[in-house]
C-alpha positions as CSV (number, residue, x, y, z in Angstrom):
1,M,-59.2,64.9,183.3
2,K,-55.9,64.4,185.0
3,N,-53.0,64.6,183.0
4,F,-51.5,61.2,182.4
5,L,-49.0,60.0,184.5
6,Y,-47.1,57.1,183.7
7,V,-45.9,55.8,187.6
8,A,-44.5,52.1,188.3
9,L,-42.6,51.5,191.0
10,C,-42.0,48.4,189.1
11,L,-39.2,47.7,186.8
12,A,-40.4,48.2,183.6
13,L,-38.3,47.0,180.4
14,S,-38.2,47.7,176.7
15,I,-37.2,44.6,174.9
16,V,-37.9,45.6,171.1
17,H,-36.1,44.6,168.1
18,G,-33.4,42.4,169.8
19,Q,-32.6,45.6,171.9
20,E,-32.7,45.1,175.6
21,Q,-33.1,48.3,177.7
22,V,-33.7,49.0,181.6
23,A,-35.9,52.1,182.0
24,A,-37.0,52.6,185.5
25,V,-39.2,55.3,187.2
26,E,-39.6,55.9,190.3
27,V,-41.7,58.3,192.2
28,N,-42.7,59.1,195.7
29,Q,-46.4,60.0,197.0
30,D,-45.9,64.2,196.2
31,D,-44.8,63.3,192.3
32,L,-48.7,62.0,191.6
33,G,-50.6,65.4,191.4
34,N,-53.9,66.4,192.8
35,V,-55.1,62.4,193.6
36,S,-56.7,61.9,197.4
37,S,-54.4,60.0,200.2
38,D,-57.1,57.5,199.6
39,F,-56.0,56.9,195.8
40,K,-52.5,57.2,196.5
41,E,-52.7,54.4,199.0
42,N,-54.3,51.9,196.9
43,F,-51.7,53.3,194.0
44,F,-49.0,52.2,195.9
45,D,-50.7,48.9,197.4
46,A,-51.5,47.6,194.0
47,L,-47.8,47.8,192.3
48,S,-46.3,45.9,195.3
49,E,-48.9,43.3,195.1
50,K,-48.1,42.9,191.5
51,A,-44.6,42.6,191.7
52,R,-45.2,40.0,194.5
53,E,-47.4,38.4,191.5
54,N,-50.7,38.7,193.7
55,Y,-52.4,40.3,190.5
56,D,-55.9,39.4,191.9
57,R,-55.4,41.7,195.3
58,A,-53.4,44.4,192.6
59,I,-57.1,44.4,190.6
60,E,-58.5,44.9,193.5
61,K,-56.7,47.9,194.5
62,L,-56.6,49.3,191.2
63,L,-60.6,49.3,190.7
64,I,-60.8,51.3,194.0
65,C,-58.4,53.0,192.3
66,E,-60.4,53.9,188.6
67,R,-63.4,54.7,190.7
68,L,-61.8,57.4,192.3
69,E,-59.8,59.0,189.5
70,P,-61.7,57.3,186.4
71,D,-59.8,59.1,184.0
72,N,-56.3,58.3,185.2
73,A,-54.2,56.5,182.6
74,A,-51.4,54.8,184.5
75,V,-54.3,53.1,186.4
76,Q,-55.9,51.6,183.2
77,F,-52.6,51.0,182.0
78,E,-51.8,49.3,185.0
79,L,-54.9,47.2,185.2
80,A,-54.2,45.5,181.7
81,K,-50.8,44.7,182.8
82,N,-52.4,42.3,185.6
83,Y,-55.0,41.3,184.0
84,M,-52.6,39.8,181.2
85,A,-50.6,38.0,184.0
86,S,-53.9,36.4,184.5
87,N,-54.4,35.6,181.2
88,A,-57.3,37.9,180.9
89,F,-56.6,39.3,177.4
90,A,-60.1,40.8,177.1
91,K,-59.9,42.6,179.8
92,A,-56.6,43.9,179.2
93,E,-57.4,45.5,176.0
94,T,-60.4,47.2,177.3
95,H,-58.1,48.3,180.1
96,L,-55.2,49.4,177.1
97,L,-58.2,50.8,174.7
98,T,-59.9,53.3,177.2
99,A,-55.7,54.3,178.1
100,I,-54.7,55.2,174.4
101,N,-58.2,57.2,174.5
102,I,-56.9,58.9,177.8
103,A,-53.4,59.5,177.2
104,G,-53.2,59.2,173.4
105,D,-51.4,57.0,171.0
106,R,-48.0,56.0,173.3
107,E,-45.6,53.7,172.4
108,W,-45.2,51.5,175.6
109,L,-49.3,51.7,175.9
110,L,-49.7,50.7,172.2
111,D,-46.8,47.8,172.1
112,T,-48.2,46.3,175.2
113,L,-52.0,46.5,173.1
114,Y,-49.7,45.0,170.1
115,E,-48.7,42.3,173.1
116,V,-52.3,41.1,173.7
117,Y,-53.5,40.8,170.3
118,N,-50.6,38.5,169.9
119,Q,-51.3,36.2,172.6
120,Q,-55.0,36.1,171.4
121,Q,-53.7,35.7,167.7
122,Q,-55.6,38.2,166.3
123,Y,-53.1,39.3,163.7
124,D,-55.4,41.8,162.0
125,K,-55.7,43.6,164.9
126,A,-52.1,43.2,165.3
127,V,-50.7,44.5,162.3
128,V,-52.8,47.5,162.4
129,I,-51.6,48.6,166.1
130,L,-48.0,47.8,164.5
131,E,-48.2,49.9,161.8
132,K,-49.1,53.0,164.3
133,L,-45.6,51.7,166.5
134,A,-44.0,51.8,162.8
135,V,-45.3,55.6,162.9
136,I,-43.6,56.6,165.9
137,N,-40.5,54.9,166.6
138,D,-39.3,53.4,162.8
139,Q,-37.5,50.7,164.0
140,Y,-40.9,48.4,164.5
141,E,-41.1,48.6,160.5
142,E,-38.7,45.4,160.8
143,L,-41.8,43.5,162.2
144,L,-44.0,44.5,159.8
145,P,-43.0,41.9,156.9
146,A,-43.5,39.2,159.3
147,A,-47.2,40.4,160.8
148,Y,-48.1,40.8,157.0
149,M,-47.3,37.2,156.3
150,R,-49.4,36.1,159.5
151,N,-52.5,38.3,158.2
152,D,-52.2,36.2,154.4
153,N,-50.5,39.3,152.8
154,P,-47.5,38.7,151.0
155,D,-47.5,41.4,148.9
156,K,-47.3,43.7,151.6
157,A,-44.9,41.6,153.2
158,L,-42.3,42.0,150.3
159,E,-43.5,45.3,149.3
160,I,-41.5,46.2,153.0
161,L,-39.1,44.5,152.3
162,T,-38.4,46.0,148.9
163,I,-39.0,49.9,151.2
164,L,-36.7,48.8,154.3
165,D,-33.9,47.3,151.9
166,R,-33.8,50.8,150.1
167,K,-34.0,52.6,153.7
168,L,-31.2,50.5,155.3
169,G,-29.3,48.6,153.0
170,K,-30.0,44.9,152.5
171,S,-29.5,42.3,155.1
172,D,-29.0,38.6,155.1
173,R,-32.4,38.3,157.2
174,R,-34.5,39.8,154.9
175,T,-33.2,38.4,151.6
176,A,-33.9,35.0,153.3
177,F,-37.2,36.2,154.1
178,R,-37.8,37.3,150.8
179,N,-36.5,34.2,149.4
180,Q,-38.7,32.2,151.5
181,L,-41.6,34.0,150.1
182,E,-41.0,33.8,147.0
183,R,-40.7,30.2,146.6
184,K,-43.6,29.9,148.9
185,E,-45.7,31.8,146.4
186,R,-44.6,29.7,143.2
187,R,-44.7,26.8,144.9
188,E,-48.7,27.4,146.4
189,T,-49.5,28.6,142.2
190,I,-47.9,24.8,141.4
191,V,-49.8,23.0,144.0
192,N,-53.3,25.0,143.3
193,N,-53.1,24.4,139.8
194,N,-52.5,21.0,140.0
195,L,-54.6,19.4,143.1
196,E,-56.9,17.6,140.3
197,E,-53.7,16.0,138.5
198,F,-52.3,15.1,141.6
199,E,-55.4,13.1,142.7
200,K,-56.1,11.2,139.5
201,Q,-51.8,10.2,139.8
202,L,-52.8,9.0,144.0
203,E,-55.1,6.6,142.6
204,T,-52.8,4.8,140.6
205,D,-49.6,5.1,143.2
206,P,-51.2,5.2,146.3
207,K,-48.2,4.9,148.3
208,N,-46.4,7.9,146.5
209,E,-45.5,10.4,149.4
210,Q,-44.7,13.6,147.6
211,L,-48.3,13.1,146.0
212,Y,-50.0,13.4,149.3
213,I,-47.7,15.5,150.8
214,Q,-48.4,18.3,147.4
215,L,-52.3,17.5,147.9
216,I,-52.4,17.7,152.1
217,Y,-50.0,21.5,151.4
218,G,-52.7,22.1,148.6
219,Y,-55.9,21.7,150.4
220,S,-54.9,23.2,153.8
221,R,-53.6,26.3,152.1
222,L,-58.0,26.4,150.8
223,D,-58.6,25.6,153.9
224,N,-60.3,22.9,153.4
225,Q,-60.1,21.0,156.4
226,E,-61.9,18.0,155.9
227,K,-60.3,17.1,152.2
228,T,-56.8,17.9,154.4
229,L,-57.7,15.5,157.5
230,E,-58.8,12.7,154.9
231,L,-55.4,12.7,152.8
232,A,-53.2,12.6,156.0
233,E,-54.6,9.9,157.9
234,K,-54.6,8.1,154.2
235,L,-51.3,8.4,154.0
236,S,-50.5,7.3,157.7
237,V,-52.2,4.2,156.8
238,E,-50.6,3.7,154.0
239,L,-47.1,4.6,154.7
240,P,-46.9,4.0,158.6
241,D,-43.6,4.6,159.0
242,S,-43.5,8.5,157.9
243,D,-43.8,11.5,160.3
244,K,-44.9,13.9,156.9
245,P,-48.7,13.5,157.6
246,H,-48.3,14.2,161.8
247,L,-47.2,18.2,160.4
248,A,-50.6,18.3,159.0
249,L,-52.3,16.2,161.6
250,Y,-51.5,17.7,164.6
251,K,-52.6,20.8,163.7
252,I,-56.0,19.9,162.7
253,Y,-56.4,17.5,165.7
254,L,-56.0,20.2,168.2
255,D,-58.0,22.4,166.4
256,K,-61.0,19.9,166.2
257,G,-60.5,19.6,170.0
258,D,-58.9,16.2,169.8
259,Q,-56.1,17.7,172.3
260,E,-54.7,13.5,172.7
261,N,-54.2,12.6,169.1
262,G,-53.1,16.3,168.5
263,I,-50.4,16.1,171.2
264,N,-49.0,12.5,170.4
265,S,-48.9,14.0,166.5
266,L,-46.6,17.0,167.5
267,T,-44.5,15.1,169.7
268,R,-43.5,13.0,166.6
269,V,-42.9,15.7,164.8
270,L,-40.5,17.6,167.1
271,E,-39.2,14.1,168.3
272,S,-38.9,13.0,164.7
273,R,-35.5,12.3,163.0
274,Q,-36.7,12.2,159.4
275,L,-38.2,16.3,159.3
276,D,-35.8,19.6,159.4
277,V,-35.5,21.9,162.1
278,D,-37.4,24.5,160.3
279,S,-40.6,22.7,160.3
280,K,-40.3,21.7,163.6
281,V,-40.0,25.1,164.5
282,D,-43.0,26.0,163.0
283,A,-45.2,23.5,164.5
284,L,-43.7,24.2,167.9
285,Q,-44.6,28.3,167.2
286,D,-47.8,27.1,165.6
287,F,-49.0,25.1,169.4
288,V,-46.9,27.8,171.7
289,Q,-49.3,30.8,170.1
290,L,-52.4,28.4,170.3
291,A,-51.7,27.5,173.8
292,S,-51.5,31.1,175.0
293,V,-55.1,31.6,174.1
294,D,-56.1,28.0,175.3
295,S,-55.4,27.9,179.1
296,T,-56.5,23.9,178.7
297,L,-53.4,23.6,176.4
298,Q,-51.0,25.9,178.8
299,H,-49.3,23.0,181.2
300,R,-48.6,21.1,178.2
301,I,-46.2,23.6,176.9
302,E,-43.7,22.6,178.9
303,P,-43.5,18.9,177.6
304,V,-43.6,19.6,174.0
305,I,-40.2,21.9,174.4
306,L,-38.7,19.2,176.0
307,S,-39.8,17.1,173.0
308,F,-38.2,19.4,170.7
309,A,-35.6,20.0,173.0
310,S,-34.7,16.1,172.9
311,T,-33.8,15.7,169.0
312,V,-31.7,19.9,169.4
313,E,-28.5,20.2,171.6
314,D,-27.9,23.4,169.6
315,I,-27.4,26.2,171.6
316,E,-27.5,29.1,168.6
317,A,-31.1,26.8,167.9
318,F,-32.6,27.6,171.1
319,K,-31.1,31.3,170.8
320,T,-33.1,31.9,168.1
321,L,-35.9,30.1,169.4
322,G,-35.9,32.4,172.2
323,D,-35.6,35.5,170.1
324,V,-38.6,34.5,167.7
325,F,-40.6,33.3,170.7
326,K,-39.8,37.1,172.6
327,D,-40.5,39.1,169.5
328,Q,-43.9,37.2,169.4
329,K,-44.4,38.4,173.4
330,L,-44.2,35.4,173.8
331,L,-41.7,35.9,177.1
332,F,-42.4,32.4,179.0
333,S,-42.0,29.9,176.1
334,A,-38.7,32.7,175.2
335,L,-37.3,31.9,178.6
336,K,-37.8,28.0,178.5
337,F,-35.3,28.0,175.1
338,Y,-33.0,30.4,176.8
339,E,-33.2,27.8,180.1
340,L,-32.7,25.4,178.0
341,G,-29.2,27.1,176.1
342,M,-27.8,28.1,179.7
343,E,-27.7,24.3,180.2
344,L,-25.3,24.0,177.6
345,N,-23.5,26.5,178.6
346,D,-24.1,29.1,181.1
347,Q,-21.3,30.9,180.4
348,D,-22.8,32.8,177.5
349,F,-23.3,36.5,178.4
350,E,-26.1,37.2,175.7
351,L,-27.9,34.5,176.9
352,I,-27.4,35.1,180.7
353,K,-28.2,38.9,179.7
354,K,-31.3,38.2,177.4
355,S,-32.7,35.6,180.5
356,A,-32.1,38.3,183.1
357,L,-34.0,40.8,181.5
358,L,-36.9,38.5,180.9
359,Y,-37.1,37.4,184.6
360,L,-37.1,40.9,185.6
361,D,-40.2,41.6,182.7
362,T,-42.2,38.8,183.8
363,G,-41.8,39.5,187.8
364,A,-39.1,36.8,189.0
365,F,-37.3,39.4,190.8
366,Q,-35.2,36.1,192.4
367,K,-34.3,34.6,189.4
368,A,-32.9,38.1,188.0
369,A,-31.1,38.9,191.4
370,D,-29.8,34.9,191.2
371,L,-28.6,34.7,187.8
372,S,-27.4,37.8,187.4
373,G,-25.4,37.8,191.1
374,N,-23.8,34.5,189.5
375,A,-22.8,35.9,186.5
376,L,-21.0,38.9,188.2
377,V,-18.4,36.3,189.3
378,S,-17.4,35.8,185.7
379,F,-18.6,38.9,184.5
380,P,-17.2,41.7,187.1
381,T,-17.3,44.4,184.9
382,Q,-20.3,44.4,182.8
383,P,-22.2,47.4,184.5
384,L,-25.5,45.9,182.7
385,L,-25.3,43.0,185.1
386,Y,-25.3,45.1,188.7
387,L,-27.9,47.1,187.2
388,I,-30.2,44.2,187.0
389,N,-29.3,42.5,190.2
390,G,-30.2,45.7,191.2
391,A,-33.3,46.4,190.0
392,A,-34.2,43.1,191.0
393,H,-32.8,43.6,194.9
394,N,-35.2,47.0,194.7
395,Q,-38.2,44.8,194.0
396,L,-37.4,42.3,196.3
397,E,-36.8,45.5,198.9
398,D,-33.5,44.7,200.1
399,Y,-32.4,48.7,199.3
400,K,-29.0,47.6,201.1
401,Q,-27.9,45.5,198.6
402,A,-29.5,47.2,195.6
403,V,-27.3,50.0,196.3
404,Q,-24.2,48.0,196.6
405,Q,-24.4,46.8,193.5
406,L,-26.0,50.2,191.7
407,E,-22.8,52.0,193.3
408,A,-20.8,49.1,191.9
409,G,-21.6,49.0,188.5
410,L,-21.1,52.9,188.0
411,S,-17.9,52.9,188.2
412,Y,-17.9,50.4,185.1
413,V,-20.3,52.3,182.9
414,L,-18.1,54.2,179.7
415,D,-19.9,56.4,177.2
416,E,-23.7,55.0,178.0
417,P,-26.0,57.5,178.9
418,Q,-28.8,55.0,178.6
419,L,-27.5,52.7,181.3
420,E,-25.7,55.2,183.2
421,R,-29.4,57.1,183.9
422,D,-31.3,53.9,184.3
423,L,-28.3,52.9,187.0
424,Y,-29.2,56.2,189.0
425,N,-32.6,56.0,188.3
426,Q,-32.9,52.6,190.5
427,L,-30.4,54.2,192.9
428,A,-32.7,57.1,193.5
429,L,-35.4,54.6,194.4
430,A,-32.9,52.5,197.0
431,Y,-31.9,55.8,198.7
432,E,-35.5,56.8,198.5
433,K,-36.6,53.5,200.4
434,L,-33.6,53.8,202.8
435,G,-35.1,57.0,203.7
436,D,-31.9,58.9,202.8
437,T,-33.5,61.9,200.5
438,K,-30.9,63.9,200.0
439,K,-29.1,60.5,198.2
440,A,-31.7,60.2,196.5
441,A,-32.5,63.5,195.5
442,N,-28.4,63.9,194.0
443,A,-29.3,60.6,192.3
444,R,-32.6,61.7,190.5
445,Q,-30.5,64.8,189.2
446,R,-27.4,62.9,188.4
447,A,-29.9,61.0,186.2
448,V,-31.1,64.2,184.8
449,E,-27.9,65.5,183.8
450,T,-26.6,62.4,182.0
451,A,-30.2,62.5,180.0
452,N,-28.8,66.2,179.0
């Protein structure tokens, strides 16, 4: 079995738990070890094609590499990333599991597999992977409560919240989540124990909106879709001006394959003046996750997000939604909200930083270069912007511009060893591509020294 080599000419981003950092590992052909020249040529060609978003062509090259080196985990990982970019999540899963079998439970492999399972809404599998990640890196523990809730396991969610509070001290976010869980459990108990009584009351009071809402909620929790649909449609007839039945109707229609009625109900929810923002956010998250695994819905994501934005002009709401989708690895949806936020304030540094990093992670290198370059006019002393700009220019094969930006960024680094290391790594890549092996070696050495 060949030694595992994770090699990438493309920028690899680690965006976990709200802490963004850029990390790059650049190699020359000798660094690949004892592999054939045919393997090297196809592997590097595949990386180049992926950088240009030619995923099918990259896969063709990598399949040649797989035939030449079937036990190379780097090839399996790159195949998985390209299949993910092509929305072929089942194939991505297969290659990731093969890479893990070869290389073991490496954090970046498990993290990517976790992303695949989330994209497919396979939350039972996702939580198992997240538990493994939490053993490797305890920062993943913060994601566990929400993961347990997605698996309808509130007791486990409350248990991990208690563990985190003891370990890290209480936080406002965890306290709010705990209160939400406890309120939900109490509400479910009350509703589930009184469904028959509510139905009797509805017979004598057929326009009581609150009775309908309680019954719809109760039957949906029991997965009785037929009864939920019946009550929601009856409510929409009895009270046609009410938007509340559409909170149930949009999901039922979409689950039944009735896209037009589903989108109409969802749009009514998102544009409603009667419903609170939390309800709209829940509906939006449900839809984006569904659309991420249903190609027939993907072209509707942007109009749906714009429907939400039509009633909300709150930069903090857009930031929050962007963070939510980013945590769920729904990067293009996260970007849409960050972009909406920048439309309200294009000088918000946090939005600029998050957007530029996601542009890199999604292969939109020109957008990353443009955004970071424009931002440097307003924030000329931010070394992260120089790193992003330099990394983007490396991927665009404008190596002279990359060198200029990266060297400028180094002059502004103050006690940030990871950032300094990333700048030197990108600088080494640029010099190597320019044929200046002496400066490339010097930059690599500085990167190593920074790590020590």
